[in-house]
Each structure stands twice: as C-alpha cells, then as structure tokens.
C-alpha positions, 0 to 999 in steps of 0.5 A, spaced: 656 259 095 654 256 088 660 259 085 665 256 089 662 249 088 662 250 080 669 252 081 671 246 085 668 242 079 672 245 074 678 244 078 676 237 079 675 236 071 682 240 070 685 234 075 681 229 071 684 232 064 691 232 067 690 224 069 688 223 062 694 227 059 690 232 056 694 238 058 691 243 054 684 242 056 687 242 063 690 249 062 683 252 059 679 249 065 684 252 070 684 259 067 676 258 067 677 257 075 682 263 076 678 268 071 671 266 075 675 266 082 681 270 082 683 267 089 683 260 088 690 259 090 690 251 088 688 252 081 694 258 080 699 253 083 697 247 079 697 251 072 703 254 074 706 247 075 703 245 068 706 251 065 713 250 067 712 243 065 710 245 058 716 250 057 712 257 059 716 260 064 713 267 063 706 264 064 708 260 070 712 266 073 706 270 073 702 265 077 708 264 082 709 271 083 701 272 085 702 266 089 708 269 093 704 275 094 698 272 096 699 265 099 707 264 100 705 258 104 703 254 098 710 255 095 714 253 102 715 246 100 716 247 092 724 245 090 727 243 084 730 246 077 725 252 075 728 253 069 724 252 062 731 252 058 730 247 052 723 246 053 721 252 048 719 247 043 714 243 047 709 249 047 710 250 040 708 242 039 702 242 044 699 248 040 701 245 033 698 239 035 691 243 036 692 245 029 693 240 024 695 246 019 701 248 023 698 255 022 
C-alpha cells in the first residue's frame, strides 16, 4: 500500500511538472512510476501522450501497445492525428536544451 501512495505522489509530481512546462522532468517521473508499478495505466497513457507531442512516435507506440493489450478502455476516447511526422526536431531540441554543449 505504501508503494501505491508513493507512485501516486510521483504521478502527481509529473502532472505538476507538465503544468509548469517541464516535459523532461515529467517524462522522468512517469518513467519512474512505471518502473515501480508496471500496471499503472494512467502513467503510461500520460507518458505516451507526451511522447507523441514531442515527436517520439516509437516511445508513444510502445505505451499505446501496452495499453491496448492491458487496458483498451483507456484508449476508447482518444481520437486525432497520431503521426509525429515533422516533429523529429522537437525531441532533439528538448535534449539539446539539457546539454548546453550540444553533445
């Protein structure tokens, strides 16, 4: 029970990070949640949505496939354009912002 509370706190911290525009930290927190509790479907859904927005279609696809297999009801209301075409530069830019030397 303690682990679930800790994961809910991490999930909420990720949501707070998104609210501040801190996508990199949000992704790290969501990945921590998923590593600790593999079946935390809401964390996978949110991480997948963020990954699509930053152009990481492969990462988003992995979360979507897991959700389709284990919690398809969470994907029932999702509609829209699910291509990340033209967004490749976003991931590189986000990573480059972390490293001022561009390495």
